[in-house]
Each structure stands twice: as structure tokens, then as C-alpha cells.
VMD Tcl script that builds the backbone (N, CA, C; Angstrom):
set m [mol new atoms 225]
animate dup $m
set s [atomselect $m all]
$s set {name element resname resid chain x y z} {
  {N N MET 1 A -50.540 73.137 -72.647}
  {CA C MET 1 A -51.667 72.600 -73.128}
  {C C MET 1 A -51.574 73.001 -74.986}
  {N N LYS 2 A -51.632 72.215 -75.611}
  {CA C LYS 2 A -51.679 72.542 -77.007}
  {C C LYS 2 A -53.162 73.058 -77.588}
  {N N PRO 3 A -53.336 73.917 -78.289}
  {CA C PRO 3 A -54.554 74.007 -78.915}
  {C C PRO 3 A -55.248 72.786 -79.598}
  {N N SER 4 A -54.778 71.714 -80.058}
  {CA C SER 4 A -55.264 70.663 -80.666}
  {C C SER 4 A -56.096 69.644 -79.416}
  {N N ASP 5 A -55.406 70.059 -78.404}
  {CA C ASP 5 A -55.847 69.141 -77.132}
  {C C ASP 5 A -56.850 69.668 -76.243}
  {N N ARG 6 A -57.371 70.975 -76.731}
  {CA C ARG 6 A -58.749 71.856 -76.421}
  {C C ARG 6 A -59.892 70.657 -76.714}
  {N N LYS 7 A -61.210 70.662 -75.717}
  {CA C LYS 7 A -62.406 70.604 -76.462}
  {C C LYS 7 A -63.115 71.883 -76.373}
  {N N GLY 8 A -63.766 71.681 -77.836}
  {CA C GLY 8 A -64.782 72.945 -77.775}
  {C C GLY 8 A -63.916 74.338 -78.064}
  {N N ASN 9 A -64.582 75.245 -77.778}
  {CA C ASN 9 A -63.962 76.587 -78.257}
  {C C ASN 9 A -63.549 77.330 -76.960}
  {N N GLY 10 A -64.345 77.043 -75.805}
  {CA C GLY 10 A -63.995 77.289 -74.326}
  {C C GLY 10 A -64.681 78.860 -74.253}
  {N N VAL 11 A -65.321 79.270 -75.155}
  {CA C VAL 11 A -65.557 80.657 -74.818}
  {C C VAL 11 A -66.967 80.635 -74.049}
  {N N GLY 12 A -66.745 81.675 -72.896}
  {CA C GLY 12 A -67.544 81.643 -71.828}
  {C C GLY 12 A -67.893 80.604 -71.026}
  {N N LYS 13 A -67.057 79.855 -71.153}
  {CA C LYS 13 A -67.150 78.381 -70.107}
  {C C LYS 13 A -66.037 78.551 -69.191}
  {N N THR 14 A -66.785 78.339 -67.932}
  {CA C THR 14 A -65.691 78.383 -66.940}
  {C C THR 14 A -66.188 77.037 -65.806}
  {N N PRO 15 A -65.519 76.404 -65.442}
  {CA C PRO 15 A -65.773 74.958 -64.697}
  {C C PRO 15 A -66.301 75.390 -63.395}
  {N N LYS 16 A -67.351 74.804 -62.923}
  {CA C LYS 16 A -67.811 75.153 -61.741}
  {C C LYS 16 A -67.355 75.416 -60.240}
  {N N LYS 17 A -66.336 74.895 -60.288}
  {CA C LYS 17 A -65.133 75.258 -59.214}
  {C C LYS 17 A -64.782 76.401 -59.205}
  {N N GLU 18 A -64.273 77.107 -60.385}
  {CA C GLU 18 A -63.559 78.253 -60.464}
  {C C GLU 18 A -64.572 79.256 -60.567}
  {N N ALA 19 A -65.912 79.042 -60.707}
  {CA C ALA 19 A -66.913 79.892 -61.089}
  {C C ALA 19 A -67.387 80.643 -59.439}
  {N N GLU 20 A -67.039 79.534 -58.571}
  {CA C GLU 20 A -67.667 79.801 -57.073}
  {C C GLU 20 A -66.613 81.238 -56.496}
  {N N ASN 21 A -67.015 82.145 -55.987}
  {CA C ASN 21 A -66.543 83.278 -55.539}
  {C C ASN 21 A -66.033 83.085 -54.303}
  {N N LYS 22 A -65.267 82.478 -53.779}
  {CA C LYS 22 A -64.499 82.137 -52.870}
  {C C LYS 22 A -63.288 82.848 -52.815}
  {N N PRO 23 A -62.973 83.558 -51.524}
  {CA C PRO 23 A -61.751 84.221 -51.568}
  {C C PRO 23 A -60.557 83.534 -51.656}
  {N N VAL 24 A -59.555 84.094 -52.063}
  {CA C VAL 24 A -58.137 83.459 -52.289}
  {C C VAL 24 A -57.465 83.229 -50.909}
  {N N SER 25 A -57.213 82.424 -50.337}
  {CA C SER 25 A -55.995 82.357 -49.064}
  {C C SER 25 A -55.159 82.995 -49.195}
  {N N SER 26 A -54.390 83.153 -47.978}
  {CA C SER 26 A -53.231 83.804 -48.398}
  {C C SER 26 A -52.176 82.955 -47.852}
  {N N PRO 27 A -50.817 83.243 -48.691}
  {CA C PRO 27 A -49.996 81.995 -48.814}
  {C C PRO 27 A -49.428 81.557 -47.141}
  {N N ASP 28 A -49.161 80.610 -47.108}
  {CA C ASP 28 A -48.588 80.051 -45.767}
  {C C ASP 28 A -47.573 80.281 -45.427}
  {N N ARG 29 A -46.556 80.346 -46.645}
  {CA C ARG 29 A -45.023 80.951 -46.540}
  {C C ARG 29 A -44.628 81.883 -47.495}
  {N N ALA 30 A -43.872 82.962 -47.174}
  {CA C ALA 30 A -43.751 84.269 -48.190}
  {C C ALA 30 A -41.986 84.350 -47.969}
  {N N VAL 31 A -41.446 84.337 -49.110}
  {CA C VAL 31 A -40.186 85.009 -49.338}
  {C C VAL 31 A -39.526 86.416 -49.163}
  {N N GLY 32 A -39.312 86.970 -48.962}
  {CA C GLY 32 A -38.736 88.508 -48.899}
  {C C GLY 32 A -40.038 89.263 -48.416}
  {N N GLY 33 A -39.504 90.242 -47.831}
  {CA C GLY 33 A -40.374 91.749 -47.569}
  {C C GLY 33 A -41.244 92.195 -48.333}
  {N N GLY 34 A -40.632 92.108 -49.751}
  {CA C GLY 34 A -41.357 92.996 -50.661}
  {C C GLY 34 A -42.512 92.225 -51.583}
  {N N ALA 35 A -41.994 91.074 -51.470}
  {CA C ALA 35 A -42.956 89.865 -52.076}
  {C C ALA 35 A -44.317 89.830 -51.231}
  {N N VAL 36 A -44.016 89.749 -49.878}
  {CA C VAL 36 A -45.013 89.218 -48.853}
  {C C VAL 36 A -46.006 90.598 -49.289}
  {N N LYS 37 A -45.841 91.933 -49.434}
  {CA C LYS 37 A -46.388 92.960 -49.686}
  {C C LYS 37 A -47.434 92.976 -50.784}
  {N N LYS 38 A -46.408 92.458 -52.126}
  {CA C LYS 38 A -46.910 92.524 -53.323}
  {C C LYS 38 A -48.213 91.457 -53.220}
  {N N VAL 39 A -47.743 90.101 -52.881}
  {CA C VAL 39 A -48.631 89.102 -52.402}
  {C C VAL 39 A -50.257 89.371 -52.020}
  {N N ALA 40 A -49.872 90.170 -50.785}
  {CA C ALA 40 A -51.251 90.771 -50.170}
  {C C ALA 40 A -51.633 91.702 -51.142}
  {N N ASP 41 A -50.994 92.672 -51.590}
  {CA C ASP 41 A -51.990 93.660 -52.272}
  {C C ASP 41 A -52.436 92.797 -53.601}
  {N N LEU 42 A -51.965 91.741 -53.975}
  {CA C LEU 42 A -52.719 91.100 -55.101}
  {C C LEU 42 A -54.018 90.038 -54.567}
  {N N LEU 43 A -53.635 89.640 -53.356}
  {CA C LEU 43 A -54.991 88.939 -52.998}
  {C C LEU 43 A -56.159 89.483 -52.364}
  {N N THR 44 A -55.498 90.878 -51.930}
  {CA C THR 44 A -56.994 92.162 -51.853}
  {C C THR 44 A -57.472 92.264 -53.172}
  {N N SER 45 A -56.800 92.550 -53.922}
  {CA C SER 45 A -57.524 93.148 -55.281}
  {C C SER 45 A -58.449 91.642 -55.906}
  {N N VAL 46 A -57.688 90.725 -55.971}
  {CA C VAL 46 A -58.654 89.417 -56.100}
  {C C VAL 46 A -59.885 89.325 -55.413}
  {N N ASN 47 A -59.463 89.481 -54.323}
  {CA C ASN 47 A -61.027 89.287 -53.285}
  {C C ASN 47 A -62.034 90.227 -53.438}
  {N N ASN 48 A -61.564 91.542 -53.596}
  {CA C ASN 48 A -62.346 92.917 -53.788}
  {C C ASN 48 A -62.973 92.630 -54.971}
  {N N GLY 49 A -62.422 92.239 -56.029}
  {CA C GLY 49 A -62.823 91.846 -57.305}
  {C C GLY 49 A -62.495 93.399 -57.909}
  {N N THR 50 A -61.270 93.945 -57.762}
  {CA C THR 50 A -60.626 95.059 -58.247}
  {C C THR 50 A -59.519 94.564 -59.037}
  {N N TYR 51 A -58.977 93.294 -59.205}
  {CA C TYR 51 A -57.708 92.834 -60.218}
  {C C TYR 51 A -58.370 92.864 -61.399}
  {N N ARG 52 A -57.613 93.708 -62.137}
  {CA C ARG 52 A -57.508 93.927 -63.334}
  {C C ARG 52 A -56.328 93.335 -64.298}
  {N N VAL 53 A -56.404 92.351 -65.426}
  {CA C VAL 53 A -55.108 91.865 -66.097}
  {C C VAL 53 A -54.757 93.093 -66.860}
  {N N GLU 54 A -53.856 93.260 -67.196}
  {CA C GLU 54 A -53.038 94.130 -68.135}
  {C C GLU 54 A -52.993 93.250 -69.877}
  {N N SER 55 A -54.211 93.478 -70.487}
  {CA C SER 55 A -54.390 92.528 -71.777}
  {C C SER 55 A -53.247 92.812 -72.449}
  {N N LYS 56 A -52.541 94.290 -72.974}
  {CA C LYS 56 A -51.380 94.249 -73.660}
  {C C LYS 56 A -50.604 93.308 -73.219}
  {N N LYS 57 A -50.114 93.346 -71.945}
  {CA C LYS 57 A -48.800 92.212 -71.655}
  {C C LYS 57 A -49.081 91.061 -71.546}
  {N N VAL 58 A -50.370 90.455 -71.412}
  {CA C VAL 58 A -50.703 89.202 -71.673}
  {C C VAL 58 A -50.730 88.650 -73.069}
  {N N ALA 59 A -51.167 89.715 -74.266}
  {CA C ALA 59 A -50.717 89.480 -75.372}
  {C C ALA 59 A -49.741 89.223 -75.913}
  {N N ASP 60 A -48.707 90.422 -75.383}
  {CA C ASP 60 A -47.224 90.252 -75.802}
  {C C ASP 60 A -46.554 89.135 -75.467}
  {N N LYS 61 A -46.924 88.516 -73.987}
  {CA C LYS 61 A -46.257 87.312 -73.665}
  {C C LYS 61 A -46.615 86.210 -74.546}
  {N N ILE 62 A -47.981 86.018 -74.753}
  {CA C ILE 62 A -48.399 85.162 -75.708}
  {C C ILE 62 A -47.538 85.041 -76.918}
  {N N VAL 63 A -47.733 86.161 -77.390}
  {CA C VAL 63 A -46.789 86.167 -79.002}
  {C C VAL 63 A -45.299 85.935 -78.831}
  {N N LYS 64 A -44.682 86.264 -77.763}
  {CA C LYS 64 A -43.180 85.994 -77.494}
  {C C LYS 64 A -43.062 84.798 -77.367}
  {N N ASP 65 A -43.961 83.979 -76.576}
  {CA C ASP 65 A -43.842 82.430 -76.398}
  {C C ASP 65 A -44.202 81.610 -77.796}
  {N N ALA 66 A -45.034 82.074 -78.232}
  {CA C ALA 66 A -45.288 81.682 -79.385}
  {C C ALA 66 A -44.378 81.641 -80.560}
  {N N VAL 67 A -43.471 82.697 -80.527}
  {CA C VAL 67 A -42.576 83.042 -81.550}
  {C C VAL 67 A -41.144 82.230 -81.280}
  {N N ARG 68 A -41.042 82.189 -79.877}
  {CA C ARG 68 A -40.034 81.311 -79.218}
  {C C ARG 68 A -40.168 79.889 -79.531}
  {N N ASP 69 A -41.394 79.237 -79.325}
  {CA C ASP 69 A -41.706 78.130 -79.528}
  {C C ASP 69 A -41.470 77.598 -81.236}
  {N N ILE 70 A -41.881 78.429 -82.154}
  {CA C ILE 70 A -42.055 78.287 -83.679}
  {C C ILE 70 A -40.574 78.259 -83.795}
  {N N ARG 71 A -39.380 79.173 -83.379}
  {CA C ARG 71 A -38.053 79.165 -83.540}
  {C C ARG 71 A -37.599 77.821 -83.551}
  {N N SER 72 A -37.771 77.318 -82.185}
  {CA C SER 72 A -37.310 76.159 -81.377}
  {C C SER 72 A -37.539 74.953 -82.086}
  {N N ARG 73 A -38.888 75.225 -82.890}
  {CA C ARG 73 A -39.129 73.920 -83.624}
  {C C ARG 73 A -38.520 73.705 -84.972}
  {N N LEU 74 A -38.019 74.940 -85.742}
  {CA C LEU 74 A -37.161 75.175 -86.824}
  {C C LEU 74 A -35.653 74.994 -86.698}
  {N N ARG 75 A -35.254 74.657 -85.328}
  {CA C ARG 75 A -33.705 74.381 -85.333}
  {C C ARG 75 A -33.691 72.800 -85.664}
}
mol reanalyze $m
mol bondsrecalc $m
mol representation Tube
mol addrep $m
């Protein structure tokens, strides 16, 4: 979504459906043994409320994607 497509500033607003504290379901099908464990660990962390986002990784990815997008527009 482009920033120009957004309504309002979105700060502190969460849609009601997302705000409900429902546990995330297990995937119906998983690929590979390592992936199953990783997904299970993530689901456990999310459901327990202990999952933490690594903000530096998120910020790095946002900047990397923005730079790639700008460079592609300049070509």
C-alpha cells in the first residue's frame, strides 16, 4: 500500500477483528521438519504474548525496500 492510499495517521488504531485476543491456529500443512518446529515455536510465542519483533530488522528491511523502489523508479 502506498502512503497516499492510507486514511488518517493510523497511530494507535487497530481494527476490532485484529484486536481480539484469539490464539493463532496451527497450519494445516507444513513443509519440511525444520519449518514445522519453527512455525510451532512462533505460534507458541504469539499465543503466549511473548513474541517480540526485532525492530532493527524491520527498520532495515523497510529502508532496503524503499531504496530498491526508488532506484527502480529512476531507471
